C-alpha positions in Angstrom: 170.2 -77.7 58.6 171.5 -75.8 61.4 174.9 -77.8 61.3 175.4 -76.1 58.5 175.4 -72.6 60.1 177.1 -73.5 63.2 179.8 -74.3 61.2 180.6 -71.0 59.7 179.9 -69.4 62.6 183.4 -69.3 63.2 184.0 -67.4 60.2 181.4 -64.5 61.2 179.0 -66.2 58.2 175.0 -66.0 59.5 172.1 -66.8 56.9 171.6 -63.3 57.7 174.6 -62.0 55.9 173.7 -64.4 53.0 170.2 -62.8 53.6 171.8 -59.1 53.2 174.0 -59.3 51.0 172.8 -58.6 47.8 170.3 -56.0 49.2 172.9 -54.3 52.6 176.2 -53.1 51.5 179.7 -51.9 54.0 178.9 -48.1 55.2 182.2 -47.3 54.0 180.7 -48.4 50.2 177.6 -46.3 50.9 179.0 -42.9 52.0 181.9 -43.2 49.3 178.8 -44.0 46.5 177.4 -41.0 47.9 180.6 -39.1 46.9 180.9 -38.2 50.3 184.6 -39.3 50.5 187.0 -41.8 50.6 186.4 -45.2 51.7 189.4 -43.9 53.9 187.4 -41.3 54.8 183.6 -42.7 55.7 185.9 -44.8 57.9 187.7 -42.3 59.8 183.9 -40.6 60.5 182.6 -43.9 61.1 184.9 -44.9 64.0 184.5 -41.0 65.3 181.6 -42.4 66.5 179.5 -39.8 63.5 178.1 -42.6 61.9 174.2 -44.1 62.3 171.9 -46.8 60.9 168.4 -46.3 61.9 168.9 -44.5 65.2 172.2 -46.2 66.2 175.9 -45.3 66.3 177.7 -47.3 63.7 180.9 -49.7 63.3 183.1 -51.3 61.3 182.0 -53.5 59.4 178.1 -52.7 59.9 176.2 -52.7 56.2 173.3 -50.6 55.4 170.6 -50.8 52.0 169.8 -47.0 51.7 166.2 -48.0 50.2 165.6 -49.8 53.4 167.3 -48.3 56.2 168.4 -44.3 56.9 172.4 -43.5 57.4 173.0 -39.9 58.8 176.4 -38.2 59.0 176.7 -35.6 62.1 172.3 -35.2 63.1 171.9 -35.2 58.4 170.7 -37.8 56.3 172.0 -39.7 52.9 169.5 -38.9 50.7 170.8 -41.2 47.5 168.1 -43.8 47.4 166.8 -45.1 43.8 162.8 -44.3 45.0 163.4 -41.2 45.6 164.2 -38.5 43.3 164.9 -34.5 43.8 164.9 -32.1 40.6 165.7 -28.4 41.0 163.9 -26.0 38.0 163.8 -22.9 37.0 160.2 -21.9 36.7 159.5 -19.6 33.5 156.7 -17.4 34.1 152.8 -18.5 33.4 153.4 -21.6 35.2 152.0 -22.6 38.1 153.3 -24.4 41.1 151.0 -27.0 41.3 150.5 -30.1 39.8 147.3 -29.9 38.1 145.6 -26.9 37.3 141.8 -26.3 36.8 142.1 -23.8 34.4 144.3 -25.8 32.2 147.1 -23.6 32.6 150.5 -25.4 32.0 152.4 -26.2 35.3 155.8 -27.6 36.9 155.6 -31.2 36.6 155.0 -30.7 33.0 158.9 -29.2 33.0 160.5 -32.4 34.7 160.2 -36.3 33.8 156.2 -37.8 34.9 157.7 -41.1 36.5 158.2 -41.1 39.6 155.6 -38.5 39.8 156.7 -35.6 42.3 154.9 -32.5 43.4 156.6 -29.1 44.6 158.4 -27.9 47.3 156.7 -25.0 48.4 155.3 -22.7 45.8 155.9 -19.9 43.4 153.3 -17.3 42.0 152.3 -18.0 38.6 153.3 -13.8 37.6 157.2 -15.3 39.2 160.0 -17.5 38.1 163.2 -18.6 39.3 164.2 -22.2 41.2 161.8 -24.1 42.8 162.4 -28.0 43.5 160.4 -30.9 42.8 160.8 -34.5 44.7 158.3 -37.0 46.1 160.3 -36.8 49.3 157.9 -36.0 52.4 160.1 -35.8 55.2 162.6 -33.5 52.6 160.1 -31.1 51.8 158.5 -30.8 55.4 161.9 -29.7 56.6 162.3 -26.9 53.9 158.8 -25.8 54.0 157.2 -25.8 57.4 157.5 -22.2 59.4 159.2 -23.5 62.5 162.7 -23.8 60.2 162.4 -20.9 58.7 164.8 -21.8 55.6 165.9 -18.4 53.8 165.3 -17.5 49.8 166.1 -15.1 47.7 164.8 -13.0 44.9 166.0 -10.3 42.5 163.1 -7.6 42.6 162.5 -5.1 39.9 159.5 -2.6 40.4 158.3 0.4 38.7 160.6 2.9 39.9 163.6 3.4 42.6 163.1 2.8 46.1 163.3 5.5 48.8 165.3 5.5 51.8 163.0 5.1 54.0 161.2 2.4 52.4 164.3 0.1 52.0 164.9 0.7 56.1 161.1 -0.2 56.2 161.6 -3.6 54.4 164.6 -4.5 56.8 162.8 -3.8 60.0 159.3 -5.8 58.8 155.8 -4.6 57.1 152.7 -4.1 58.2 150.5 -6.8 56.7 147.0 -7.6 57.0 147.9 -11.3 57.9 150.5 -9.7 60.7 154.1 -8.0 60.1 156.7 -9.6 58.5 160.2 -10.7 60.3 163.3 -8.6 59.4 164.6 -8.8 55.6 168.0 -8.5 54.4 167.0 -6.1 51.2 170.3 -4.9 49.3 169.0 -1.9 46.9 170.9 -2.3 43.6 169.5 0.8 42.0 167.3 1.7 39.3 164.2 0.2 41.1 165.9 -3.5 41.4 166.2 -4.8 44.8 167.8 -8.2 46.1 165.2 -9.2 49.0 166.0 -12.5 51.5 162.8 -13.7 53.6 162.8 -16.7 55.9 158.9 -17.0 55.5 157.4 -18.1 53.2 153.5 -16.7 53.0 150.8 -16.3 49.6 153.4 -13.3 47.4 154.5 -12.0 50.6 157.2 -10.0 48.4 154.8 -8.3 46.5 152.5 -7.6 49.0 155.4 -6.1 51.8 156.3 -4.1 48.2 152.2 -2.9 47.4 152.0 -1.9 50.9 154.7 0.8 50.0 153.3 1.7 46.9 155.3 0.0 44.6 154.5 -2.5 41.4 156.4 -5.4 40.8 156.9 -5.9 37.3 159.8 -8.9 37.3 160.0 -11.7 40.7 162.7 -13.9 40.1 163.7 -16.4 43.0 167.9 -16.9 42.8 168.7 -18.7 46.0 166.8 -21.9 48.0 169.0 -21.1 51.7 172.7 -22.4 50.3 171.2 -23.1 47.3 171.7 -21.1 43.7 172.5 -21.8 39.9 172.2 -19.3 37.5 173.3 -21.5 34.3 169.5 -22.7 34.8 167.7 -21.4 32.1 163.7 -20.9 32.6 162.1 -24.2 31.2 165.5 -26.1 32.5 165.7 -28.9 35.5 168.3 -30.8 37.0 169.2 -33.6 39.4 170.3 -32.1 42.5 173.1 -33.9 43.5 174.0 -35.2 47.1 176.1 -32.5 48.7 173.7 -30.0 47.7 170.7 -32.4 49.7 172.9 -32.4 52.5 173.0 -28.9 52.2 169.8 -27.8 52.3 169.2 -30.5 55.3 172.2 -29.3 57.2 170.6 -25.4 56.9 166.9 -27.0 58.1 169.4 -28.3 61.1 170.7 -24.9 61.8 167.3 -22.9 61.7 165.7 -25.4 64.2 
């Protein structure tokens, strides 16, 4: 049998090539199928040394299988994988951001297919609504939720009355809470008691507590953006799968915050 394989070596064919052929495909095709450009563009990325497979700089002719190999472009992994799923949902008010609830309230995982099992990336309290990601990718979840990465999230907030100018300034500088002063927030006063607030922390009920300290009641709180990701077309209770380019932009946002 060894003579058989020896006779094919000059053609660049080995037993490993044959064994891998059913699952591993050329990197150009992997990149193209992920929606990251044409095969010619993929070749240019590889030649420029911008593509890595399992921590090694890739070469033209290399193959990969995203189910078992990590392929990165400019330090950002290609997320497409048959075993991982990523949903973006618009969580309605009254739905809990957990996998199960001891009080039998509706939970976010009821809004998406039951298989494969997924879990929420971060939290959005029951009284709040808006964008939330569900996935079964632990590393991706860590990237988006770990305090060191400080992924910005934006909210539309409706209050019980108009906001005083000095309170807008206070929110921008940081507000003293029982668990410490908050990081400066980006705040736009939209008038009539409505604010657009962007923060880089994820403390429990943080925006509600910040505004309560200043004497305001939050009547409605809607998360409208997670990092670079937004979708005004999603209505409460709806969901969709995230696209590769969206996943890469979220991962890149975490790298920029690192």
